[in-house]
N, C-alpha and C positions, 0 to 999 in steps of 0.2 A: 504494500500500500504506500509506503514511503517513496518508492521509486515510481509510483503512478502507473504501474503495469496493470492493465485490466485482466480480469480472469480469463478472457478469451485469448489472451496473448501469453499465457503461462502453460508450459508443457513439462511434465515430469515423468520419470520412470516409475511405473506402477507394478514392477515385478517384485515378488516376494514382499519384504517389509515396505517397499514403496507403495503397495496398494493402500496401506493404512495412511501413509503420508498424503497420497493423492486424495483419498476420501476426506481427510481433515482439511486439506486445502479447498476442496469443493464446498465444504460446509462453511469455511471462513470467508472465502472470496467469491464463490459462485459456481454454479454447475457447469460453466463453460470451460473450467480448467481441463486441459487435455492430458490424459494419461495414456502411456504406451506400455503395454506388457510385452516384454521381449520374446515371449513364447508365441505371440500371435503370428498369423500368416502375413505375408507381404500384402500390401494394398493393391487395389485394382486401379491404380493411377499410373501415369507416366511421370518419370522423374524429369526428363527434358522433353520439350515439345517435338524434338527431332527423333526421339526414341520410337522404334517400330514396335516394340513390345512393352507391355505394362510391367510394373514391378513384380507382380505375382507370377509372371511368366519367365522372369530372370533370376529371382532371388528366393531362397528357401528361408522364409521367415522375415518378419519386420525388422529384426535386429540387423540383418544383412542389408535390407533396403536402406536403413538409416545410414550405415557406413558408406555404402556405394553412392547414395544420394549426396552425402557430404563430399565425397571424392569428386563427383561430377561437378558440383557447384564450385569447388576449388579449382579444378582443372580448367574450366572454361571461364574463370574470373567472375562468377556470379556472387561469390563471397570473397571478401578481402579482409585480411587481418592487418591492423596497423603495425608498421615496422617496429614501433616502440613496445608492443605487447610482448611480454615474456612468454614465448611459446615453445621453449625447449622440451618440456614434458609432453605437450600436445603433439609436437612433431614426432617425438619418439614413439608415442602411442599410435599415431597415424601410419607410420611406415613399418611398425613392428607387427601389426595385427595381420594374421594370415587368413586365407580362405581356401576352400577346396570345392571340387565339383561334387554335387549330389546327383541323385537320379534325375532323369529327364532334362539334362542340360542346365539345371539350376545350380547356383553357387551358394555356399553357406560360410559365413564368417566364423572363425573359431570362437569358442565360448570364452567368457572372462576367466573361468577357472583354468582352462588350458593355456590361455595367454599368460596368466600369472605364474603358473607352474613352469612354462617354457622359458619365459624371460626373466623370472625371479624379480619382477617389478611389481609395483602396486597395481591395483585394478585400473583399467583405462577409463577413469571417470571423466577426465577432461575431454576425451574423444567422444564419449557418450553424450556429454552435455552439449557439445557443439553440433553433434548429429541430430539431437532433439530439436535444436533451434532451426536447423534446415527443414526438418520434418514439419515443425509448426508452421513455417512459412509456406510450405507446399500445401498443407492441409487447410489452414485458416485463411491465408491470403490468396490461395489459388495460384501461387507462383509456379509457372511452368515455362521457364526460359528456354530459348532455342539457341543452338550453336551457330546458326546461320540467320541472316536477316530474312524476315518474311518476304515472300515475293509480292510485288505490288498486284493489287486487284486488276484484272483486265477491264478495260473500258472501251466503250463503243464510241468511235470517233465519228461525229456527225459534221458533214461539211455544209456550211450555210453560206449563202451569198451575203454581201454587206448589208443589203436592205433587209434580208430576213432576220438578221441579228440585231437590228436597231428598231426601237419603237418610234423614234422621232429623229428626223434629219433637219438640221437648222441651216438654211441657205442664206440667212441674213448676215450682214457684215458687222 
């Protein structure tokens, strides 16, 4: 409330203990608080307007959609981080998280437990927070950026004579 963030612009992880936090935030700030359970399926939306497939056709689970959505926003400069922002930990988490192919051509990001065990680092919370921000923008703002400029709408060119296009011709001096 001090930061003047409306309930509809707040997104939290509601996995495990986060479910209680999410429910409390909804009670305190409003039912519009968005919660994401990392065990949910990927959404039926496009991450970028140029994508030929929806997230649920590419990713095994919403957690994978979150991470790949963030990666696409960063890759195509739809999300920028100020150079003065200390992002060492975030960068480490972004480049260290692995993924693998699952059935039917879907990819799945490694679990937090596997990440912590493999890297002997803390849970990738900074990465999760930033990915939730991108997810919030996609879901609430309807942000579906494109990698290429949209093509202009075709128009019908009508040729008119000079008299056809004027309502009044003034011959006076």
